[in-house]
NUTOR-233128 format. One line per 3 residues: number of its first residue (from 1); for each residue y negated, z negated, x negated of C-alpha. Coordinates in pm, 1 decimal, always signed. Example, Ala and Ser with C-alpha at 12.3 -4.5 7.8 and 13.67 -1.06 7.14 Angstrom:
<nodes>
1	+450.0,-780.0,-1230.0 | +106.0,-714.0,-1367.0
</nodes>
This chain:
<nodes>
1	+0.0,+0.0,+0.0 | -286.4,+125.4,-209.4 | -642.8,+47.6,-117.9
4	-867.4,+348.6,-169.4 | -1234.5,+379.5,-112.0 | -1422.3,+694.9,-50.6
7	-1709.2,+791.8,-282.5 | -1966.0,+663.9,-37.0 | -1786.7,+330.5,+4.5
10	-1762.5,+287.8,-374.7 | -2133.0,+355.7,-416.5 | -2210.0,+109.5,-137.7
13	-1996.2,-163.7,-299.7 | -2154.7,-105.1,-643.7 | -2507.0,-109.4,-500.1
16	-2431.0,-428.5,-309.6 | -2299.7,-601.3,-623.6 | -2599.8,-489.1,-828.1
19	-2835.3,-613.6,-557.7 | -2663.5,-955.1,-543.5 | -2669.6,-994.6,-921.7
22	-3032.5,-889.1,-955.0 | -3150.5,-1111.4,-668.7 | -2971.1,-1414.5,-817.6
25	-3139.4,-1353.3,-1154.6 | -3475.8,-1351.2,-982.4 | -3401.1,-1677.9,-803.3
28	-3287.2,-1843.8,-1125.0 | -3598.5,-1726.7,-1307.5 | -3824.3,-1857.0,-1029.6
31	-3661.8,-2201.3,-1025.9 | -3720.5,-2253.5,-1400.7 | -4094.5,-2202.8,-1393.9
34	-4286.3,-2512.6,-1499.3 | -4638.8,-2562.1,-1380.4 | -4898.2,-2655.4,-1644.5
37	-4978.5,-2978.9,-1461.1 | -4611.7,-3084.7,-1472.6 | -4598.8,-3006.7,-1842.6
40	-4919.6,-3200.4,-1904.4 | -4782.1,-3501.4,-1713.1 | -4456.4,-3493.5,-1909.5
43	-4644.6,-3482.6,-2239.5 | -4868.3,-3770.0,-2132.4 | -4567.9,-3982.2,-2030.0
46	-4391.8,-3909.4,-2358.6 | -4704.0,-4001.6,-2553.8 | -4745.0,-4329.2,-2366.9
49	-4377.6,-4416.1,-2415.8 | -4393.8,-4336.5,-2788.1 | -4706.8,-4548.8,-2833.0
52	-4545.7,-4838.4,-2646.0 | -4236.9,-4814.9,-2868.0 | -4452.1,-4793.0,-3183.3
55	-4647.4,-5101.1,-3075.6 | -4324.2,-5292.3,-3009.8 | -4172.4,-5207.2,-3348.5
58	-4496.6,-5271.5,-3537.9 | -4536.2,-5603.7,-3359.0 | -4184.5,-5701.5,-3464.1
61	-4228.2,-5604.7,-3828.6 | -4571.6,-5771.5,-3847.6 | -4456.5,-6109.0,-3713.4
64	-4459.5,-6398.9,-3960.1 | -4083.7,-6459.2,-3983.7 | -4010.2,-6089.4,-4029.1
67	-4286.0,-6042.0,-4289.5 | -4145.7,-6338.1,-4479.3 | -3796.3,-6189.8,-4479.4
70	-3924.6,-5847.0,-4584.1 | -4120.3,-5990.5,-4875.3 | -3814.7,-6187.1,-4994.2
73	-3608.6,-5865.2,-4974.7 | -3879.2,-5670.4,-5164.4 | -3928.6,-5430.2,-4875.8
76	-4287.8,-5322.4,-4828.8 | -4417.3,-5359.2,-4474.5 | -4645.4,-5058.8,-4535.8
79	-4342.6,-4849.0,-4621.9 | -4169.1,-4965.2,-4304.6 | -4480.1,-4879.7,-4102.5
82	-4497.8,-4528.4,-4247.7 | -4126.1,-4479.4,-4188.5 | -4149.9,-4598.0,-3828.7
85	-4443.5,-4363.8,-3763.6 | -4239.5,-4062.7,-3868.8 | -3929.4,-4142.8,-3659.7
88	-3825.2,-3920.1,-3373.7 | -3889.8,-4038.3,-3019.3 | -3522.3,-4117.6,-2958.3
91	-3480.0,-4313.1,-3282.1 | -3801.4,-4501.3,-3216.9 | -3695.7,-4589.0,-2859.9
94	-3362.4,-4727.5,-2984.4 | -3531.9,-4928.5,-3257.4 | -3787.7,-5064.5,-3010.6
97	-3507.9,-5182.7,-2780.2 | -3331.8,-5354.1,-3069.0 | -3645.4,-5524.5,-3196.8
100	-3736.4,-5643.8,-2848.3 | -3389.7,-5794.1,-2803.0 | -3404.8,-5960.0,-3144.0
103	-3748.4,-6107.1,-3070.1 | -3636.5,-6247.0,-2736.0 | -3313.3,-6387.5,-2885.4
106	-3504.1,-6551.8,-3170.8 | -3766.1,-6695.1,-2934.5 | -3492.8,-6834.0,-2710.5
109	-3324.3,-6998.6,-3008.6 | -3014.5,-6779.2,-2993.5 | -3066.4,-6668.2,-3353.5
112	-3097.3,-6888.7,-3656.9 | -3332.9,-6810.1,-3944.3 | -3038.7,-6690.4,-4151.6
115	-2921.6,-6453.1,-3878.5 | -3274.6,-6323.6,-3836.5 | -3293.9,-6264.7,-4212.0
118	-2976.7,-6057.4,-4210.7 | -3084.8,-5858.5,-3906.7 | -3432.6,-5785.3,-4043.7
121	-3296.0,-5671.7,-4379.8 | -3043.6,-5449.0,-4204.6 | -3305.8,-5299.9,-3971.8
124	-3553.6,-5243.5,-4254.4 | -3289.9,-5074.8,-4467.8 | -3173.9,-4864.6,-4172.2
127	-3527.5,-4745.7,-4102.8 | -3577.7,-4645.3,-4465.2 | -3239.6,-4472.1,-4481.8
130	-3313.3,-4276.3,-4162.2 | -3635.8,-4148.4,-4310.6 | -3476.8,-4055.1,-4642.8
133	-3197.5,-3868.7,-4464.3 | -3445.8,-3693.5,-4232.6 | -3654.9,-3584.1,-4531.5
136	-3360.4,-3399.5,-4688.6
</nodes>
């Protein structure tokens, strides 16, 4: 039982398929258009979030206990600040979350001075390593 189409039917099927494919491409292209105002809002939100994260991390590394640990470990706070400023948004957001948790744990008494020392040295070294790796 063979299914055969006449020339007209074949042309009709081909035209229909082409029309469906072309119309779908147009719909996809229209749905991906971003208005300038939406783009501007997204950039503004990203800038605000980055600044908030920078402030959090800088606040952590400029606190007295952390500065004391960094000086004992011979890690320059200026170097940390420059490294933090050049981090990507994702890395900075993760670091900000960690520093916020560490600050709240230390303030609540969950961390001893020795634990804080180890954590600060590890975070400082990790920040510097991330920047060295990113520079290569």
